[in-house]
N, C-alpha and C positions, 0 to 999 in steps of 0.2 A: 504494500500500500504506500509506504514511504517513497519508494522508487517511482511509482506511478505518479504520485502527487508532485514530486520534485521535477521529473521530466515533463509532466503536464504543465507545470508552472513555467518552466524554461521555454518550452515550445509555444505555449500560449502567449508569453511575453514577446517572443520573437515575432509571432504573427500579429500581435497588437502593434508593435513598432513598425512592422511592414505596412500594416493597414493605415497607420498615421502618415507614413511616408507617401503612400498612394493618395491619401486624402489631400495632403498638403500640395502635392504636385498635380492634382486634378485628374488623377488616373484611377480613381476608385472603381470605375466600372469597366476597366480594361480586361477583356477575357484572357488575353495571352499573359499578362502580368499576374492575373488571378491564379493561373496554373502554378505559379511559383509557391503559393501557399501549400499546395499538395506535395511539392518537392520537400518543403520544410517539414511538413508533417511526416512524410515518409522517412526522411533522414533522422528526425527526432525519435520516432518509434524504433527505428533500427538501432540507433545509438543507445537509447534507454534500455532496450532489451539486452543488447550486447554488454552494456555496463553492468546490468543486474546479473547476467550470466557469469561475468568475470569476477566481480567484487563480492557477490553474495553467495552464489551457488558453486563457487570453486571451478569455474570453467565449463560447466555442463548445464544444459537446459533442454527440456523436452519441447517438442513442437507445440503441444497443447499449452504448456506453461508460458511459452513465448507468445503464443496467440492471445491468451488471456491477459497478459501484462500489456501487450500492445493495445488491446481494446480499452483497458483501464486507463492507460496513458491518454488515449484519445478522448475519453470521457472528461478527464480533468482539463485537457486542452479546450474542449467544448465549453466547459463551465467558464473558463477564463475569457474566451473569445465572445461568448454569448453575453457575458456581463459587460464587456467593452462595447459590443454592438448595441446593447440596450442603452448604455449611457450616450453613445454617439447619436443614435436616432431619436432618443427621447429629449436630450438636453443640449448637446453640442450642435447638431445640425439636423433638426427634425425634417428639413426639406429633402433629405436623402431618400426617404421613402417615396416621395413624389417623383424624384429623378429616376429611381429604380423602376417605378411603375410606368413611367414614360418609355423607358428603354424596353421593358417587357412588352408593352403595348405595340411598339414599333416592330418588335420581333414577331409577335403573334399576327400582326396585320399582314405580314408578308406570306403567311400561310393561307393558301387559297381554300383550304378545307374548313376554315373556321368562319362561321357567320358573325355578323355584327352583334347579335344577341349573345352568342357564345363568348365572344371576345369581352363584352362588357361584364358578363358573369365571371369569367376567369380573372379579370382585373380586380373586380370587387372581392372575390375570394382571396386573391393574393394580398390585397391591402388588409383584409381582415386578419389573415394569418400573421402578417408582419406586426400588426398593432395589438393583437389579442394576447391574453395570458398563455395561450397555447403555443406561442412562438418559442418559448423556452423549452418545454418538453420535446416538441417536435425538432428543435435545433439539436438537443442532446441526442435524440434518436438518430438524427442524420449524422452527427459527428461520430457516434458509436458505430454506425453502419460503415461509414467511410474508413474509420479506424480498423474495423474488422476486415475489410477488403485489403487494406494496406498491410495489416498484420498477417494475413494469409501468405503474403509474399515475403515479408521480412522474416517471419518465423522460419521459413525454409532455409534462409541464409544463416540465421543465428543459432538454430538448434544444433546441439552437440550432445550425443548420448554418451554416457560414461563407458558403456560396453557395446560397441557397434556390432559385434558378432551376435549377441543374444537377441 
């Protein structure tokens, strides 16, 4: 738990600093720069699991234990970043939600299979999700799921069985 909290805080802080950098430079909604956040999360989960394997478990960790730790790290990253996003959208720049909705609407309008009524309904649902109390648990579930997918990969590289023959 301590390892997950520590690395979750470090990765969360790195993502918050990166988000502030993107906000200051006006690149908050850049898709390509947004992918860097996944690289940071991937690297953090890998390093956190490897550190736990080396320092706590004496150089050995099972795939399942590495997977569990990776998901737990991502939960703590999610808590940190969701708290920052809440502060950002609620107090620092409440207009970010409107900017995001405008970008989402533009993206959906280019889809020929969505009617105007469906588009309006999708935008209203999205706005409700961003501003409701449900945004926190849904955000944590999303971070956990993304962390699970990333941990499936990193665990394969980090796992080291004490007796590889058995």
